[in-house]
N, C-alpha and C positions, 0 to 999 in steps of 0.2 A: 608515434608509430601507429600505423593503421593496417589491420589485416581484414580481408573480406572473407565472409562465409566460413569462418573457423568455428565450428560447433564444438563446444566443450562437453566432454562426457560427464563432468561433475556438476553440470547445470541441468538437472532433470526437468525443471520447469520449462527451459528453453527447448530441450530436445523433444518434448511432447507437443510442441506447437506445430501445426501443419504448415508446410511450406506452400501448399497449394498444388494444383494440378499442372496442366500445360501452361506454358508462358511464364514460368517462374522467374526468368530473367527480367521480366517487366517489373518485378517487385523489388529488384535490387536498386538501392538509391544510387543516384549519379555521383560521380567524383566530386562535383561541387557540393552536393548535399552532405556527403561524408565529411568533406573538409569543413563545412559549416558546423557540423557536430563536433569535430576535433577542436575547432576554434572556440566553440561554446564551452567545452569541458575545460580547456586551458584557462579561459577567462573566469570561469565560475566554480572552480575547485575551491573548497573551503575545508578547514579542519573539522573533524567529527566532534560533536557535543552531546551531552546527556539529553535524554528525552526522546520521544517518538512522535512521528507525524505520519500522514498518509502519503501515498505515492502521487497524489494530485499535483499537477503542474502549475496550479494557480497560487502556490505559496510565494509571496514576495520574499526577496532575500533577507529582509529584516524581520521576518516572522518565522519562528522555529528554525533559525539558521543552524545548519550543521547537525540537526537532530536526525535520528534514525528514521528513514523513510520506508514504510511498509504498508501494504494494502489495508485500509481501514484504521490505521493507527492502532491504538490499544484495543479498540473494539474488534479488530481483525484477529487478535489472539482469542478473544471471547468466541468469535465465530468458529475458529478452528476447534476449540474445545467443544463447542456445540455439535460440530460434525462428528467428532470422536464419540461424544455422548450418544448420538443416534446409532452409530455403527456398532458400538460395544454394549449398547443398552445399559448404560451406567445409571439411568433413572435420575439424572440431575435436571432440575428446572432451568430455564433460561437465566433466571435471576441468580441461581446458584453458580452457574457457569460464569456469569459476570462477576459475582463476588469473589470467586476463586482467583481470578486474574487481578481484580481491583485491589484485593487485600495484599497480594504480594507486591504490587507496584507502589501502593500508598503507604503500607506499613513496614514491609521488609526492605524495600528499596528506597523508601522515603521520597517518592516522586509523585508528580501529578499524573492522573489518568488522562491521556490526550486523544481527542478525536476532533473532527471538524464538520462544519456544515457550510452552506454558502448563502449568498444574498437572495437566491431564488427560493430556497426553502425557508430562510429566516431573513426577510427584508428588514432594513434598519428602522423602518416606520413601525414603531411598537403597536400602534393602533391596528395595523394590518397583521403584524406578526402574532399577536396574542390570539387571533382567531384560527391560526393554522393548527393542524392536527399534531399532537405531540409525537406521533410515530413517523413523521416526515423528517428527513435530514438530507443535507446537500453533499453527502459523501457517496460517490458512485458505487463503491464497494459494498456499502451497507444498503443503499437504496435499491440496487439491482437485486441483491439477495433477499430483500424484504418484499419486493414486488411480486404480484401474482401473475405478471406478464410472462409471455414466452421469451426465454433467454437463449442466446446463441450457445451458451454453455452453463450448466447448473452449478450450484454452490454447495451441495451436500447438506443443506440446512433447510429447515421449515421457515418459509417467509413470515408466517405469523409469529414464530419465536424470535426472529430478528427484529420485528417491529416491537416486541416486548422489551428487548434490551435497549433499543433506541429510546423508548419512553422511560425506561429505568435510568439510563445515563442522563437524560435531560432532567429528570427529577433530582438526581444526586447533584447535578450541577447547580440547580436552583437552591438547594438547601445547604450545600457545603462548598469547601474550597479545593477539594482534591480532584475534581473533574474539570478539565480545561477544554472548552469547545471553541475552536478558532472559526471565525466566520469569514470565508474566502469570497472575494469579489471577482466579477468578470466571467467570461466564457472560456470553455476549454478550447485551446488552440495548440496542443502539444504536437511537436514535430517528430517525436520518437520516444522510445523507452530506454533509459540508461540503467543497466544493472551494475551497481558499484560493488566490486568484490575487494573491499579493503576495510581495515579497522580504524585507520587514522584519518582518512579523507572521505569526503562525499562531494556532491555537486549541487549547487543551488538549483531549485526547480524552475525558477524564472529569472530572466534578465529583462527588467522593464525598459531599460534604455534601448535594447535591441528588439523589444517586442517579441521575445522568444521564450518558449517554455517546453519542458520535457517531463514525462512521467519519470520518477526516480524510485528505484528499489535498492536499498542497502542490504544486499544478500548476506555477506559475511557477518555483519553486525546483527542482523536479524536472527541468524542461526545462533549466535552466541547468547543473545538475549533470551531466546526461547529455551535454551538449556537452563539458564538461571530461573526462568519462570516455571518450568516443569518441576525443577528441584524444589522451588519455594512452595508450589501448590501441593505437592506430595499427594496427589490423588491416586488411589490404587487403580491400576489398570491403564494409566495414562503415562506414556513414555515420550521422550524427546522425539523419537522416530515417528510416533503417531502424530505429534503436533506438526513436525516438519512435513510429513506426507499430506496432511489435511490442509495446511497452510499453502503448500504448493498447488493443490487442486483448486483452492479458492483464488489464489493469485492468477492461475491460468484462466479461470472463469472471468475475472475482471479484465484481463488483457484482451480476451476474445470479445467481451461485451462492450468495452470502452475504447479499445485501441486498435480496432481492425484496420489493416492497411499500413500501420506504422512500423518503421524499422526498429529492431532491437540491437543495442550496442552493449558490449561488455566493457566496463571501465576498470582497469587495474592500475597500480602505481609501482614504478620502479625508480628508486632514488628520489621519491617524492614527485616524479614526473608522471602524468597520466598517460596510459596506453589505451587507445581506443580500438576495439575490435567489433566489426559488424558481424552479427550472428545470423539473423534471419529477419523476415518480415511477417507480421501477423496476418494470416489470411482468414 
């Protein structure tokens, strides 16, 4: 089933994205493009699995398959907490924000803290790689927030503080086993953004046989995980509503900064069959 321009009131992230001014119709994908997305979702739907990864479309299907896709992976939760920390003046350091999230994931939930880089920031040639700065990373969500460059939409965090948590994560990955950094290959070539609103299913980010990829965000699973995370952190003054609001702001920033011009589709499931709804196009 395909529905066009059906904006959902319970998707505030989507509702806040500008549709653009005159000529909005030019941004609507063609029937062929919509059908290609429907076919892609039908072919690449998989069962949800434990663990988290980024929204990046370059994850091959055999890497982090079925894991919860959300902007920045687990470092995205750290960034959301950092944004709350600044607004509420909680006086936490970037490292304390990182540790609050890391301890819940690694100790209370007994999982690995998951983030990613890419071969541009971390080339496989170790002789080259060892000379790169520790605060670089091939994750667009983190690198955009960490940059001092002018952004289309800000992230509510200090770039210097984001660079600190990148270096901190890299150091923990070097000395321990509980931080997993996946190194993605290739260039971005995403055809759209898929917002998956289901707890049992998700969609592979890439189909290498078809040379096709999409940004993936597992909305419903992300919200459920954030509730567990906030409960486990038990930081006075930090609520689930705070985390959700800040995470939405930062997701919007990444969509605006990395996915301009791409269509957004809502993916739901009825009797295990995917339903594809075109929502809007990021302007």
